[in-house]
Every structure is written in structure tokens, then in C-alpha cells.
N, C-alpha and C positions, 0 to 999 in steps of 0.2 A: 779047300779054300773056295772052290766053285760052288759048293752046296751053300755056303754061307753067304755067298754073294747072291744066289737065288733066293733064299729066305728073306734076305734084307730087301732084294727087289719087290719082290710078292708084297712083304709088308709095307713097303712105300706104296705101291699101288694100291692096295687095299685102303691104306690111310688117306690117299688122295682122292678118294670117292667121298669120304666124308665131309671134306669142306663143299665139294661142289652139290651137295645134296643137302646141306644144312640149311636150306631156307623153309624151315617149318613143314609144310604140307608135302613138299617134293620128298624129302626125306622120307615121311610117312609113307606117302603113296609107292615110293621105290620098295619099301620094306615089305608091304603089302604085296606088289605085284612079284616079289620073290617068293613069298609065302603062298600065293595063288599058283605059282608056276609059269607065270607070264614073262618071268626074264629067268635067265640061267645064272649059276653061281659064277663068281668072278673067276674062280680057277679055270672052269671050262673056256671061259671067254679068252683068259691069258694064253690057254693052249693053241686056241684057233689062231689068234695074233701072230705068236710066236713061229707056227708053221708057216705062216703067210710070210711075215717079214722077222727072219731071225735076227735077235739082238735083245738089249736091256730095256725093259718098261721103263719109262721115266714118268709117264702121267697116265691116269685113268679117269675119263669122266663118263659119266651116265645120263642122258639126257633123253627127253621125249620130243620126238620129230615126226610130224605127219601122222600123229596117232599111235606111234610105237616107239618103246624103248630102244634106244641105240647107243652102245659104248663105243667111245672114242678112245683109242689106245694109241699113245705115242711112245715109239720105240726108237732107241739111238742105236744104229747098226754098228758093226764091226769097223767099216770105215769112216765111222763119224757123222753119218748122214743121220737127220733126223726123218722120220717116216710116220705117217699115221694111218691107222687101220681103223676103219668104222664096221662094225658088226651088229647086226641084228641081234639084240638081247634075248629074242625068244627062240628064233631059229638057229642062231650061230652062222647065219648067212653073212659071207663078206659082201659088205655093200661097196666099199670104195678104198683103195690104197692110195695114199698120195706120196 
């Protein structure tokens, strides 16, 4: 059962990126950035986020901030607290944890 929960969580996280990038050129720019190696695949980003803040990923956003791509990962911890982890999409450096 935990494996099914993990698969559902990952699928939901992947799908949650699509609406946030569906504004025409932003979606295409993100796809091209991935193809050029400017951003890392989502599975790598989620691994870093969960290492920093264990829990269930409930939302993923990919945005351009100050000229770089940043993943914003929202995680629900086991204690029920919602945390946000910002990760540089290229280097996988954790930028901020709220």
C-alpha cells in the first residue's frame, strides 16, 4: 500500500506542474529548459525535497525567479503541518524551507 500511495503522490505532483506551466510560452520554455539540461527532472527534485522535509508532496510549481528556474514543493508532514521547500531547478540547491 505505501508504494501505491507513493505512485499516486508522484503522479499528482507531476500533474500539478502542468496547470502552472500551461500559459503558452512558459510551458514551452520549461520543456526546452529540461531538454537543454537547465532544469533537473522532477523525480530528482522530489527526492531532495523529501530528504529535507519528509512527508507527502501535495503541490509542485515551477517558476522563473530572478532569471533562474525554481521548484516550489509543498509537503504535508506526518504531524499535519504544511511546509514549502524551494529548490533551484538546475543545481538542486535548497533555497528556502518554510
